C-alpha positions as CSV (number, residue, x, y, z in Angstrom):
1,M,23.1,-158.8,-21.4
2,A,25.8,-161.4,-21.5
3,G,28.2,-159.8,-23.9
4,D,31.8,-160.9,-23.9
5,A,31.4,-162.6,-20.5
6,G,29.9,-165.6,-22.3
7,R,32.5,-165.7,-25.1
8,R,35.7,-165.3,-23.1
9,S,35.1,-168.2,-20.8
10,G,35.2,-170.8,-23.6
11,V,32.1,-172.4,-22.0
12,T,28.8,-172.5,-23.9
13,L,26.5,-169.9,-22.4
14,T,23.5,-171.8,-21.1
15,T,20.3,-170.3,-19.7
16,R,17.0,-171.8,-18.5
17,F,13.4,-171.1,-17.7
18,A,12.0,-173.0,-14.7
19,P,8.2,-172.6,-14.2
20,S,6.1,-174.4,-11.6
21,P,3.0,-176.1,-13.1
22,T,0.6,-174.7,-10.6
23,G,-1.3,-172.3,-12.8
24,P,-1.2,-170.4,-16.1
25,L,1.7,-168.5,-17.5
26,H,1.2,-164.7,-17.4
27,L,3.1,-161.8,-18.9
28,G,5.7,-161.8,-16.2
29,H,6.6,-165.5,-17.0
30,A,6.7,-164.6,-20.8
31,Y,9.1,-161.8,-20.1
32,S,11.5,-164.0,-18.1
33,A,11.4,-166.9,-20.5
34,L,11.9,-164.6,-23.6
35,L,14.8,-162.8,-21.9
36,A,16.6,-166.1,-21.1
37,H,15.9,-167.5,-24.6
38,D,17.0,-164.3,-26.3
39,M,20.3,-164.2,-24.3
40,A,21.1,-167.8,-25.2
41,R,20.3,-167.3,-28.9
42,A,22.3,-164.0,-29.1
43,E,25.4,-165.8,-27.9
44,D,25.0,-169.1,-29.9
45,G,24.3,-170.7,-26.5
46,R,21.8,-173.2,-25.1
47,F,18.4,-172.6,-23.6
48,L,16.9,-175.3,-21.3
49,L,13.5,-175.9,-19.7
50,R,13.0,-177.2,-16.2
51,I,9.7,-178.1,-14.6
52,E,9.7,-177.3,-10.9
53,D,7.1,-179.7,-9.7
54,I,8.3,-180.7,-6.2
55,D,4.9,-179.7,-4.7
56,P,2.6,-182.7,-5.4
57,A,-0.4,-181.0,-3.8
58,R,-0.3,-178.0,-6.3
59,C,1.4,-179.2,-9.4
60,R,-0.8,-180.6,-12.2
61,P,0.0,-182.3,-15.6
62,E,-2.6,-180.2,-17.3
63,W,-0.8,-177.0,-16.2
64,E,2.6,-178.4,-17.5
65,A,0.9,-179.1,-20.9
66,R,-0.4,-175.6,-21.1
67,I,3.0,-174.1,-20.1
68,I,4.7,-176.1,-22.9
69,D,2.0,-175.0,-25.4
70,D,2.4,-171.3,-24.4
71,L,6.2,-171.4,-24.6
72,T,6.0,-173.1,-28.0
73,W,3.5,-170.5,-29.3
74,L,5.9,-167.7,-28.1
75,G,8.6,-169.2,-30.4
76,I,10.7,-170.5,-27.6
77,R,12.6,-173.7,-28.2
78,W,14.7,-175.7,-25.7
79,D,17.8,-177.7,-26.6
80,A,17.2,-180.8,-24.5
81,E,14.4,-182.7,-22.9
82,P,12.8,-180.8,-20.0
83,M,14.2,-181.6,-16.5
84,R,11.5,-182.4,-13.9
85,Q,12.3,-182.0,-10.2
86,S,9.8,-184.8,-9.4
87,E,12.4,-187.1,-11.0
88,R,15.4,-185.9,-9.0
89,H,14.7,-186.8,-5.4
90,A,17.7,-189.1,-5.3
91,A,20.0,-186.2,-6.1
92,Y,18.4,-184.0,-3.5
93,G,18.6,-186.8,-0.9
94,S,22.3,-187.4,-1.7
95,A,23.1,-183.8,-1.1
96,L,21.2,-183.8,2.2
97,D,23.0,-186.9,3.3
98,D,26.3,-185.2,2.6
99,L,25.3,-182.1,4.6
100,W,23.9,-184.2,7.5
101,C,27.1,-186.3,7.8
102,R,29.1,-183.0,7.9
103,H,26.9,-181.8,10.8
104,L,25.6,-178.9,8.8
105,L,21.9,-179.8,9.2
106,F,19.6,-180.2,12.2
107,G,16.1,-181.5,12.5
108,C,13.3,-179.1,13.2
109,S,9.7,-179.8,14.2
110,C,8.6,-176.2,14.5
111,T,5.4,-175.2,12.7
112,R,5.0,-171.7,11.2
113,R,2.8,-170.9,14.2
114,D,5.5,-172.0,16.6
115,I,8.0,-169.7,14.9
116,A,5.5,-166.8,14.8
117,D,4.8,-167.3,18.5
118,A,8.5,-167.4,19.4
119,L,9.1,-164.2,17.3
120,S,6.2,-162.4,18.8
121,A,7.7,-162.5,22.3
122,P,9.4,-159.3,23.4
123,Q,12.6,-158.8,21.5
124,E,15.6,-157.1,23.1
125,D,16.8,-156.1,19.6
126,G,13.5,-154.8,18.3
127,A,11.2,-156.4,15.7
128,P,11.9,-159.7,14.1
129,I,14.1,-159.6,11.0
130,I,12.6,-160.6,7.7
131,G,15.1,-162.2,5.4
132,P,14.9,-163.6,1.9
133,D,13.4,-166.8,3.2
134,G,10.9,-165.1,5.6
135,P,11.3,-164.3,9.3
136,V,14.7,-165.3,10.5
137,Y,14.5,-168.5,12.5
138,P,14.8,-168.0,16.3
139,G,16.9,-171.2,16.8
140,T,14.3,-173.1,18.7
141,C,15.5,-176.6,17.6
142,A,19.1,-175.7,16.9
143,P,21.5,-178.0,18.8
144,D,23.6,-176.6,21.6
145,D,26.5,-178.6,20.3
146,P,26.4,-179.3,16.6
147,A,29.2,-181.8,16.9
148,A,27.5,-183.9,19.5
149,P,26.9,-187.6,18.6
150,R,23.6,-188.1,16.7
151,P,22.0,-190.7,14.4
152,S,24.1,-191.4,11.3
153,V,21.0,-191.4,9.1
154,R,19.3,-188.1,8.5
155,P,15.7,-187.9,9.8
156,T,12.8,-187.7,7.4
157,H,9.9,-187.1,9.8
158,C,10.8,-183.4,10.3
159,H,12.1,-180.4,8.5
160,L,15.9,-180.1,8.0
161,R,17.5,-176.7,8.6
162,L,20.9,-175.5,7.7
163,D,23.0,-174.7,10.7
164,M,24.2,-171.3,9.4
165,T,27.0,-170.9,11.9
166,A,28.5,-174.3,11.1
167,A,27.9,-173.6,7.4
168,L,29.9,-170.4,7.4
169,I,32.8,-172.1,9.2
170,A,32.8,-174.8,6.5
171,C,32.7,-172.2,3.8
172,Q,35.6,-170.3,5.3
173,E,37.6,-173.5,5.4
174,Q,36.9,-174.0,1.7
175,I,37.8,-170.5,0.6
176,A,41.6,-170.6,1.1
177,T,42.6,-167.0,0.5
178,P,39.8,-164.5,-0.1
179,S,40.9,-161.5,-2.1
180,A,39.6,-158.4,-3.9
181,D,39.4,-160.6,-7.0
182,D,37.8,-163.5,-5.3
183,P,36.0,-162.3,-2.1
184,G,34.5,-165.7,-1.4
185,L,30.7,-165.7,-0.9
186,A,30.0,-163.5,-3.9
187,F,28.3,-163.6,-7.3
188,T,28.4,-161.6,-10.5
189,E,25.2,-159.7,-11.2
190,T,24.6,-158.4,-14.8
191,G,21.0,-157.2,-14.4
192,P,19.8,-153.6,-14.5
193,H,19.6,-152.8,-10.8
194,H,22.6,-154.4,-9.1
195,H,25.2,-154.6,-11.8
196,G,28.6,-155.8,-10.7
197,R,30.1,-158.1,-8.0
198,V,27.8,-158.7,-5.1
199,V,29.6,-159.7,-1.8
200,T,27.7,-161.0,1.3
201,P,29.5,-160.8,4.6
202,P,29.1,-163.6,7.1
203,T,27.3,-161.3,9.6
204,F,24.5,-160.9,7.0
205,Y,24.1,-164.6,6.7
206,R,23.8,-165.0,10.5
207,D,21.6,-162.0,11.2
208,H,19.4,-161.6,8.1
209,I,19.1,-165.2,6.7
210,G,19.6,-167.6,9.6
211,D,19.0,-171.3,9.7
212,I,17.0,-171.8,6.5
213,V,14.9,-174.9,5.7
214,L,16.7,-177.2,3.1
215,A,14.2,-180.0,3.3
216,R,10.5,-179.9,4.1
217,K,9.2,-183.2,5.5
218,D,6.4,-183.2,2.9
219,F,8.7,-182.5,-0.1
220,G,12.0,-184.0,0.9
221,T,13.7,-180.9,-0.4
222,S,13.3,-177.2,-0.7
223,Y,13.3,-174.6,-3.5
224,H,16.8,-173.4,-2.4
225,L,18.4,-176.8,-2.4
226,S,16.7,-178.1,-5.6
227,V,17.4,-175.0,-7.7
228,V,21.1,-175.0,-6.8
229,L,21.5,-178.7,-7.6
230,D,19.4,-178.5,-10.8
231,D,21.2,-175.5,-12.2
232,A,24.5,-177.4,-11.7
233,A,23.1,-180.6,-13.2
234,Q,21.9,-178.7,-16.3
235,G,25.2,-176.8,-16.7
236,I,23.5,-173.4,-16.3
237,T,26.1,-170.6,-16.8
238,H,23.7,-167.6,-16.6
239,V,20.6,-167.6,-14.4
240,V,17.9,-165.2,-15.7
241,R,15.0,-164.5,-13.2
242,G,13.0,-161.8,-11.5
243,E,14.5,-159.3,-9.1
244,D,12.3,-160.6,-6.3
245,L,14.8,-163.5,-6.1
246,F,17.9,-161.3,-5.9
247,E,18.2,-161.7,-2.1
248,A,17.7,-165.5,-2.3
249,T,20.8,-165.7,-4.5
250,R,22.9,-165.1,-1.4
251,I,21.5,-168.4,-0.1
252,H,22.3,-170.1,-3.4
253,V,25.9,-168.9,-3.5
254,L,26.4,-170.3,0.0
255,L,25.0,-173.7,-0.9
256,Q,27.1,-173.8,-4.1
257,H,30.2,-173.3,-1.9
258,L,29.1,-176.0,0.6
259,L,28.3,-178.5,-2.2
260,G,31.4,-177.8,-4.4
261,L,29.3,-176.4,-7.3
262,A,30.1,-173.5,-9.7
263,T,28.3,-170.2,-9.2
264,P,26.6,-169.0,-12.4
265,V,26.4,-165.4,-13.5
266,Y,23.0,-163.9,-12.5
267,Y,20.7,-161.5,-14.3
268,H,17.8,-160.3,-12.1
269,H,15.3,-158.5,-14.3
270,G,12.6,-156.0,-13.4
271,L,9.1,-157.4,-12.7
272,I,6.0,-156.9,-14.8
273,R,3.4,-155.3,-12.6
274,D,-0.3,-154.7,-12.8
275,D,-2.0,-151.2,-12.9
276,S,-1.7,-150.9,-9.1
277,G,2.0,-151.6,-9.1
278,R,1.8,-155.2,-7.7
279,R,3.9,-157.9,-9.4
280,L,2.0,-160.4,-11.4
281,A,1.3,-163.8,-9.8
282,K,-0.5,-167.0,-10.7
283,R,-3.7,-165.5,-9.5
284,D,-3.6,-162.9,-12.2
285,D,-5.6,-164.8,-14.8
286,A,-6.5,-161.5,-16.5
287,R,-2.8,-161.3,-17.6
288,A,-2.6,-165.0,-18.6
289,L,-1.1,-165.7,-22.0
290,A,-4.1,-167.9,-22.8
291,K,-6.4,-164.8,-22.5
292,Y,-4.3,-162.8,-25.0
293,R,-4.0,-165.7,-27.3
294,S,-7.8,-166.1,-27.3
295,E,-8.2,-162.4,-28.2
296,G,-6.0,-162.8,-31.2
297,A,-2.6,-161.5,-29.9
298,T,0.5,-162.7,-31.7
299,P,3.9,-163.6,-30.1
300,D,5.3,-160.3,-31.2
301,D,2.4,-158.5,-29.6
302,I,3.4,-160.2,-26.3
303,R,7.0,-159.1,-26.8
304,R,5.9,-155.5,-27.3
305,M,3.7,-155.7,-24.1
306,V,6.6,-156.7,-22.0
307,G,9.0,-154.2,-23.6
308,L,11.0,-156.5,-25.9
309,R,11.7,-156.0,-29.6
310,P,9.6,-158.1,-32.0
311,S,11.3,-161.2,-33.2
312,S,10.7,-160.3,-36.9
C-alpha cells in the first residue's frame, strides 16, 4: 500500500486509527485499524491511536475501554500513549483565533432548520447541492464585506464558518507558483479507487463545499478542524480511512494549506457492508467485534472476514 513512497522520503511512515467512543467497534472498524496497523508494520513505521471524543453528549469512558480491549485482542499495538481530542481544546482554539484574526471566519447563528428552509426556497440553479459536509451553506450569515471592522476576539456563542472565498484567496497567495508537479490544492491518493494525484479546482470549493463549519458552539471545534490539527500533531504521514471520507479530504487539504501544515498521503479503503449493501455503522451491533468474540472467533477469523490475510 505504501511501498517505496514511505522509504524514499526519509521520514518514518506513521499511520493512525481514530475511533469515537460512542459505541462498539464493528467489522468495518477492525478492517480500517488492521489496514493502518499492517501498513505501518510492513514499513517499519509507527502506528498511533487517537480517541476522537469531542462530543461530550455521546462519548463514554466505557466505550473507550471496550475499544482499547478490542484493538488489543486483535493484536494491534500503538507506539505512544493515545491522543484524546478532549484534551486538545487549547490547540483548536489557537487555530481558530489565527483564522479569525485573518478574517477567514464568520459567526453563524443558523440552525439546521434555518438552512433547510433557505435551501427549500425556489432555486434559480435547480436543487440544492450536497457537498462532503452536507447541503452547501446558502450564505445567510456571511458578511457583505469580510474585511470590515469587527471584534478582535472570536465569538463563542455561535458557530464559526470558514469564509470559503476569502480562504481560497489566502491559499492562492500561499501557493507561489502552481505547476504540474505541485498543483496547489491537491493530495496523493494510494487507495484502490482513486489512485494518483487528486486536484481540486477553486470552483469546486466554492460551488460544492462552501462555507463549512469549523467550530460548533457546543463543541468549540469540528471534525474537519480537529482531524487536521491532530494528524499534524501526531506526525501522521499516511492517513488510512474509509472511502466515505474521500470527498472530505478536499476540505482537509485546504485547511492544511491555510494553517501551514503538511499534507499526508491518503489511502481511502473500501467499506465493509451488510447483506443489503449498506455500510456498517455503530447501530450494527450484530457485526460488533464483541459478538464475534463471545462466539469464539479468533483475531485471524476477523482478518479473514474482512478480506485480510491471517497474521500467522
